[in-house]
C-alpha positions as a Markdown table, in Angstrom:
| # | Residue | x | y | z |
|---|---|---|---|---|
| 1 | Met | -14.9 | 48.6 | -56.1 |
| 2 | Thr | -12.9 | 44.9 | -56.8 |
| 3 | Asp | -15.8 | 42.2 | -55.1 |
| 4 | Phe | -13.1 | 40.0 | -52.9 |
| 5 | Arg | -13.9 | 36.7 | -51.8 |
| 6 | Phe | -11.6 | 34.1 | -49.8 |
| 7 | Pro | -11.3 | 30.9 | -51.7 |
| 8 | Arg | -12.7 | 27.8 | -50.4 |
| 9 | Trp | -9.4 | 26.1 | -49.7 |
| 10 | Phe | -8.6 | 29.4 | -47.0 |
| 11 | Val | -12.5 | 29.6 | -45.8 |
| 12 | Leu | -12.7 | 25.3 | -45.0 |
| 13 | Met | -8.9 | 25.5 | -42.8 |
| 14 | Val | -10.2 | 28.7 | -40.9 |
| 15 | Ala | -13.2 | 26.7 | -40.0 |
| 16 | Ala | -11.5 | 23.4 | -39.4 |
| 17 | Leu | -9.2 | 25.6 | -37.0 |
| 18 | Cys | -11.9 | 27.3 | -35.5 |
| 19 | Ala | -13.2 | 23.4 | -34.4 |
| 20 | Leu | -9.9 | 22.5 | -32.8 |
| 21 | Thr | -9.8 | 25.8 | -31.0 |
| 22 | Gly | -13.1 | 26.5 | -29.8 |
| 23 | Cys | -14.2 | 29.6 | -31.7 |
| 24 | Val | -17.3 | 28.3 | -33.3 |
| 25 | His | -19.4 | 29.5 | -30.7 |
| 26 | His | -23.2 | 30.4 | -30.5 |
| 27 | Ala | -22.8 | 33.9 | -32.4 |
| 28 | Ala | -23.0 | 31.2 | -35.3 |
| 29 | Leu | -27.1 | 30.8 | -35.1 |
| 30 | Ser | -29.5 | 33.2 | -34.0 |
| 31 | Pro | -32.1 | 32.7 | -31.5 |
| 32 | Ser | -35.1 | 31.3 | -34.2 |
| 33 | Gln | -32.8 | 28.8 | -35.4 |
| 34 | Met | -31.6 | 27.4 | -31.6 |
| 35 | Pro | -33.3 | 23.9 | -31.3 |
| 36 | Trp | -35.7 | 25.3 | -28.4 |
| 37 | His | -36.9 | 28.3 | -30.3 |
| 38 | Asn | -40.4 | 27.0 | -29.9 |
| 39 | Ala | -40.0 | 26.8 | -26.4 |
| 40 | Arg | -42.6 | 28.4 | -24.0 |
| 41 | Gln | -41.6 | 27.5 | -20.8 |
| 42 | Leu | -37.7 | 27.0 | -19.3 |
| 43 | Val | -36.2 | 25.2 | -16.2 |
| 44 | Val | -33.3 | 27.6 | -15.2 |
| 45 | Val | -30.7 | 27.1 | -13.1 |
| 46 | Thr | -27.6 | 29.1 | -12.7 |
| 47 | Thr | -24.5 | 28.9 | -10.4 |
| 48 | Leu | -21.7 | 31.2 | -9.1 |
| 49 | Asp | -18.6 | 29.1 | -11.7 |
| 50 | Trp | -18.4 | 26.2 | -12.9 |
| 51 | Asn | -17.0 | 24.5 | -9.7 |
| 52 | Val | -19.6 | 25.3 | -6.7 |
| 53 | Asp | -22.0 | 22.5 | -6.1 |
| 54 | His | -25.3 | 24.5 | -5.7 |
| 55 | Gly | -27.6 | 27.5 | -7.7 |
| 56 | Thr | -30.8 | 28.5 | -8.0 |
| 57 | Leu | -33.8 | 27.7 | -9.8 |
| 58 | Arg | -36.0 | 30.0 | -11.7 |
| 59 | Arg | -38.8 | 28.8 | -13.8 |
| 60 | Phe | -39.9 | 31.0 | -16.9 |
| 61 | Glu | -42.7 | 31.0 | -19.7 |
| 62 | Arg | -43.5 | 33.3 | -22.7 |
| 63 | Asp | -46.8 | 34.1 | -24.8 |
| 64 | Gly | -44.6 | 35.5 | -28.3 |
| 65 | Arg | -41.3 | 36.8 | -27.5 |
| 66 | Thr | -40.7 | 38.0 | -24.0 |
| 67 | Trp | -40.2 | 35.9 | -21.2 |
| 68 | His | -42.1 | 35.9 | -17.2 |
| 69 | Ala | -41.0 | 34.7 | -14.6 |
| 70 | Val | -42.9 | 32.1 | -12.8 |
| 71 | Gly | -42.5 | 31.7 | -8.7 |
| 72 | Ala | -39.9 | 32.3 | -6.9 |
| 73 | Pro | -36.4 | 31.8 | -7.3 |
| 74 | Gln | -35.4 | 28.4 | -5.1 |
| 75 | Pro | -32.6 | 26.6 | -4.2 |
| 76 | Val | -30.7 | 23.6 | -5.7 |
| 77 | Leu | -27.7 | 21.3 | -5.4 |
| 78 | Ile | -26.0 | 20.2 | -8.4 |
| 79 | Gly | -23.2 | 17.8 | -8.9 |
| 80 | Arg | -20.6 | 17.4 | -6.0 |
| 81 | Ser | -17.7 | 19.0 | -8.2 |
| 82 | Gly | -19.9 | 21.1 | -9.9 |
| 83 | Ser | -20.6 | 21.3 | -14.1 |
| 84 | Ala | -19.6 | 20.9 | -17.0 |
| 85 | Trp | -20.6 | 21.2 | -20.7 |
| 86 | Gly | -22.8 | 18.4 | -21.7 |
| 87 | Ile | -24.4 | 17.4 | -25.1 |
| 88 | Gly | -27.9 | 18.5 | -25.3 |
| 89 | Leu | -29.4 | 21.2 | -27.8 |
| 90 | His | -26.9 | 23.8 | -27.4 |
| 91 | Pro | -24.4 | 24.7 | -30.0 |
| 92 | Gln | -20.8 | 23.6 | -29.6 |
| 93 | Pro | -19.2 | 24.2 | -25.9 |
| 94 | Met | -16.6 | 27.2 | -25.7 |
| 95 | Asn | -14.7 | 27.3 | -22.8 |
| 96 | Gly | -15.1 | 25.3 | -19.7 |
| 97 | Pro | -14.7 | 21.8 | -18.6 |
| 98 | Val | -16.5 | 19.0 | -20.4 |
| 99 | Lys | -19.1 | 16.1 | -18.7 |
| 100 | Arg | -17.7 | 12.6 | -18.4 |
| 101 | Glu | -18.4 | 9.8 | -16.9 |
| 102 | Gly | -18.1 | 9.5 | -13.4 |
| 103 | Asp | -16.7 | 13.2 | -12.8 |
| 104 | Gly | -19.4 | 14.4 | -10.1 |
| 105 | Arg | -20.4 | 17.2 | -12.6 |
| 106 | Ser | -23.8 | 18.2 | -13.7 |
| 107 | Pro | -24.3 | 18.9 | -17.7 |
| 108 | Ala | -24.5 | 22.3 | -18.5 |
| 109 | Gly | -26.1 | 23.8 | -21.6 |
| 110 | Val | -29.9 | 23.3 | -22.8 |
| 111 | Phe | -31.3 | 19.8 | -22.6 |
| 112 | Ala | -34.9 | 18.6 | -23.8 |
| 113 | Ile | -37.0 | 17.9 | -20.8 |
| 114 | Gly | -37.9 | 13.6 | -21.1 |
| 115 | Glu | -40.3 | 12.0 | -18.9 |
| 116 | Ala | -41.1 | 12.3 | -14.8 |
| 117 | Phe | -41.0 | 9.0 | -12.3 |
| 118 | Gly | -41.3 | 8.1 | -9.0 |
| 119 | Tyr | -42.2 | 5.8 | -6.4 |
| 120 | Ala | -46.1 | 6.1 | -6.9 |
| 121 | Pro | -48.1 | 4.9 | -9.3 |
| 122 | Thr | -49.3 | 8.4 | -10.5 |
| 123 | Ala | -47.8 | 11.4 | -10.0 |
| 124 | Arg | -49.3 | 15.5 | -10.4 |
| 125 | Thr | -47.6 | 16.6 | -13.8 |
| 126 | Ala | -48.7 | 16.8 | -17.2 |
| 127 | Leu | -45.3 | 15.1 | -18.6 |
| 128 | Pro | -45.3 | 11.4 | -19.5 |
| 129 | Tyr | -44.9 | 9.7 | -16.7 |
| 130 | Ser | -43.6 | 5.9 | -15.3 |
| 131 | Pro | -43.6 | 4.1 | -12.0 |
| 132 | Met | -40.8 | 2.5 | -11.3 |
| 133 | Glu | -40.3 | -1.1 | -9.8 |
| 134 | Ala | -37.5 | -2.4 | -7.8 |
| 135 | Ser | -36.5 | -4.3 | -11.0 |
| 136 | Ser | -36.1 | -0.9 | -12.8 |
| 137 | Tyr | -32.2 | 0.8 | -13.6 |
| 138 | Cys | -30.5 | 3.1 | -14.9 |
| 139 | Val | -27.6 | 2.0 | -16.7 |
| 140 | Asp | -24.4 | 3.6 | -16.2 |
| 141 | Val | -22.0 | 1.3 | -17.7 |
| 142 | Ser | -20.7 | 3.1 | -20.5 |
| 143 | Gly | -20.0 | 0.6 | -23.4 |
| 144 | Ser | -23.4 | -1.4 | -22.5 |
| 145 | Pro | -25.8 | -1.1 | -25.6 |
| 146 | Leu | -28.1 | 0.2 | -23.0 |
| 147 | Tyr | -25.9 | 3.4 | -21.4 |
| 148 | Asn | -27.7 | 6.0 | -20.0 |
| 149 | Arg | -30.9 | 4.3 | -20.7 |
| 150 | Ile | -34.1 | 2.9 | -17.7 |
| 151 | Val | -34.9 | -0.4 | -18.4 |
| 152 | Asp | -36.6 | -3.2 | -16.5 |
| 153 | Thr | -35.1 | -6.2 | -15.8 |
| 154 | Arg | -38.0 | -8.0 | -16.3 |
| 155 | Val | -37.9 | -7.0 | -19.5 |
| 156 | Val | -33.9 | -6.5 | -20.2 |
| 157 | Gly | -32.7 | -9.3 | -18.2 |
| 158 | Asp | -30.3 | -9.2 | -14.8 |
| 159 | Gln | -27.5 | -9.4 | -16.6 |
| 160 | Ala | -28.1 | -6.4 | -18.8 |
| 161 | Val | -28.0 | -3.9 | -15.8 |
| 162 | Ala | -24.9 | -6.0 | -14.4 |
| 163 | Gly | -22.7 | -3.5 | -12.8 |
| 164 | Ala | -25.1 | -0.5 | -12.8 |
| 165 | Thr | -25.4 | 2.0 | -9.7 |
| 166 | Glu | -28.3 | 3.3 | -10.8 |
| 167 | Pro | -31.2 | 1.5 | -9.2 |
| 168 | Met | -34.6 | 3.6 | -9.5 |
| 169 | Arg | -35.9 | 2.3 | -6.7 |
| 170 | Arg | -33.5 | 3.7 | -4.4 |
| 171 | Asp | -36.1 | 3.4 | -1.1 |
| 172 | Leu | -35.8 | -0.5 | -1.9 |
| 173 | His | -32.2 | -0.8 | -2.5 |
| 174 | Glu | -30.7 | 2.0 | -0.2 |
| 175 | Asn | -32.4 | 1.8 | 2.7 |
| 176 | Gly | -34.9 | 3.8 | 2.3 |
| 177 | Asp | -33.5 | 6.7 | 0.0 |
| 178 | Gln | -35.9 | 9.0 | -0.6 |
| 179 | Arg | -34.6 | 10.9 | -3.6 |
| 180 | Tyr | -35.9 | 9.3 | -6.7 |
| 181 | Arg | -40.0 | 9.2 | -4.9 |
| 182 | Leu | -40.1 | 12.3 | -7.9 |
| 183 | Gly | -38.5 | 13.6 | -10.6 |
| 184 | Phe | -37.5 | 13.8 | -14.2 |
| 185 | Val | -35.4 | 13.1 | -17.1 |
| 186 | Ile | -33.4 | 15.9 | -18.0 |
| 187 | Glu | -32.0 | 14.7 | -21.8 |
| 188 | His | -28.1 | 14.9 | -21.4 |
| 189 | Asn | -26.5 | 12.7 | -23.9 |
| 190 | Pro | -29.9 | 11.3 | -25.3 |
| 191 | Arg | -27.6 | 9.2 | -28.2 |
| 192 | Gly | -25.3 | 7.6 | -25.5 |
| 193 | Val | -21.9 | 8.8 | -26.7 |
| 194 | Pro | -19.6 | 6.6 | -24.4 |
| 195 | Met | -18.0 | 7.9 | -21.5 |
| 196 | Ser | -20.1 | 11.4 | -21.5 |
| 197 | Gly | -22.1 | 11.1 | -18.8 |
| 198 | Ser | -24.9 | 9.0 | -18.3 |
| 199 | Cys | -28.7 | 9.4 | -15.5 |
| 200 | Ile | -28.8 | 12.6 | -15.5 |
| 201 | Phe | -32.5 | 13.4 | -13.3 |
| 202 | Ala | -33.6 | 16.4 | -11.9 |
| 203 | His | -34.7 | 14.7 | -8.3 |
| 204 | Leu | -35.3 | 15.3 | -5.0 |
| 205 | Trp | -32.0 | 16.5 | -2.3 |
| 206 | Lys | -31.3 | 14.3 | 0.7 |
| 207 | Ser | -30.7 | 17.6 | 2.9 |
| 208 | Pro | -30.0 | 21.3 | 1.5 |
| 209 | Val | -26.3 | 20.2 | 1.5 |
| 210 | Asp | -25.6 | 16.6 | 0.3 |
| 211 | Ala | -24.5 | 17.4 | -3.2 |
| 212 | Thr | -25.4 | 15.1 | -6.3 |
| 213 | Ser | -23.4 | 12.7 | -8.4 |
| 214 | Gly | -24.0 | 15.4 | -11.4 |
| 215 | Cys | -27.9 | 15.8 | -11.4 |
| 216 | Thr | -29.8 | 18.7 | -10.1 |
| 217 | Ala | -31.7 | 17.8 | -6.8 |
| 218 | Met | -34.4 | 20.3 | -5.0 |
| 219 | Glu | -36.6 | 20.2 | -1.9 |
| 220 | Ala | -39.7 | 18.6 | -2.6 |
| 221 | Thr | -42.1 | 21.3 | -2.9 |
| 222 | Thr | -40.3 | 22.5 | -5.5 |
| 223 | Met | -40.3 | 19.6 | -7.3 |
| 224 | Asp | -44.1 | 19.3 | -7.2 |
| 225 | Ala | -44.3 | 22.9 | -8.1 |
| 226 | Val | -42.1 | 22.7 | -11.5 |
| 227 | Leu | -43.9 | 19.1 | -12.2 |
| 228 | Ala | -47.5 | 20.6 | -11.9 |
| 229 | Trp | -46.4 | 23.6 | -14.1 |
| 230 | Leu | -44.6 | 22.0 | -16.7 |
| 231 | Arg | -47.0 | 20.9 | -20.0 |
| 232 | Pro | -45.2 | 18.8 | -23.4 |
| 233 | Asp | -47.3 | 21.1 | -25.5 |
| 234 | Ala | -44.9 | 24.0 | -24.1 |
| 235 | Asp | -41.8 | 22.0 | -25.1 |
| 236 | Pro | -40.3 | 22.8 | -22.2 |
| 237 | Ala | -36.4 | 22.6 | -21.8 |
| 238 | Phe | -34.4 | 22.9 | -18.7 |
| 239 | Val | -31.1 | 25.0 | -18.8 |
| 240 | Leu | -27.8 | 25.0 | -16.5 |
| 241 | Leu | -24.9 | 27.2 | -16.9 |
| 242 | Pro | -22.5 | 29.4 | -14.5 |
| 243 | Ile | -24.3 | 32.6 | -14.4 |
| 244 | Ala | -21.2 | 34.6 | -15.8 |
| 245 | Val | -21.9 | 31.8 | -19.3 |
| 246 | Tyr | -25.5 | 32.1 | -19.1 |
| 247 | Arg | -25.1 | 36.1 | -19.8 |
| 248 | Gln | -22.9 | 35.8 | -22.2 |
| 249 | Val | -24.9 | 33.2 | -24.5 |
| 250 | Gly | -28.5 | 34.3 | -23.1 |
| 251 | Asp | -29.4 | 36.9 | -25.9 |
| 252 | Ala | -27.5 | 35.1 | -28.7 |
| 253 | Trp | -29.5 | 31.8 | -27.4 |
| 254 | Gly | -33.0 | 33.5 | -26.8 |
| 255 | Leu | -32.8 | 33.1 | -22.7 |
| 256 | Pro | -34.9 | 35.1 | -20.5 |
| 257 | Ser | -32.2 | 37.8 | -18.7 |
| 258 | Ile | -31.3 | 37.3 | -15.3 |
| 259 | Ala | -29.9 | 40.0 | -13.1 |
| 260 | Thr | -28.6 | 37.8 | -9.9 |
| 261 | Pro | -27.5 | 34.4 | -9.9 |
């Protein structure tokens, strides 16, 4: 039998067409090649579809290859417009909306977990923790060199945060708002790609029915449990996906199985 191979120009053409049409997907990599393959803790949020503003949070940890659920599933709120593919650790998105600045959608995909933050000087967590001050802002102004970064105006100056709408001490700037009293950073768009979304956190909810602008919000007892459980040495990651997409990519991405939304 003749060993037939497609010419190189044909392979490159097909690859380019796939990149344009979205046929490059999760099957290109095995679970052991995923950037989060060393993660031993996952915070997983699933929703019913792309356009709902609420979901279910689950925690998983593993010893070896097997994921085990930790605690009971808990309700969360996400973006008021639902979710959309963000920029994180996951491969190139397949079908579905793409996160943009100001769209009211929470980033979907797999993301590193950054530092914890809050109003108090310390918090019960092994994550790196930064107490926020009246001078702390997250810059949501696309085009700014500080886009998608938490900064202190005492260091960068007031003009550097001109137009930013994310004071980190919402209790001082927004009539006692407690939503940022405790939370952690979801590392969406870490390179600050313009207009791709910024200042994405897990934080406390205002109420069980008030959706967010693109973050994931939960009751205080849930946040306390998550922060006390997370360990930097376990390389934790945050996952948010509509349940149908989660089931589609779960095995290929090495994610825990979930029976219900």
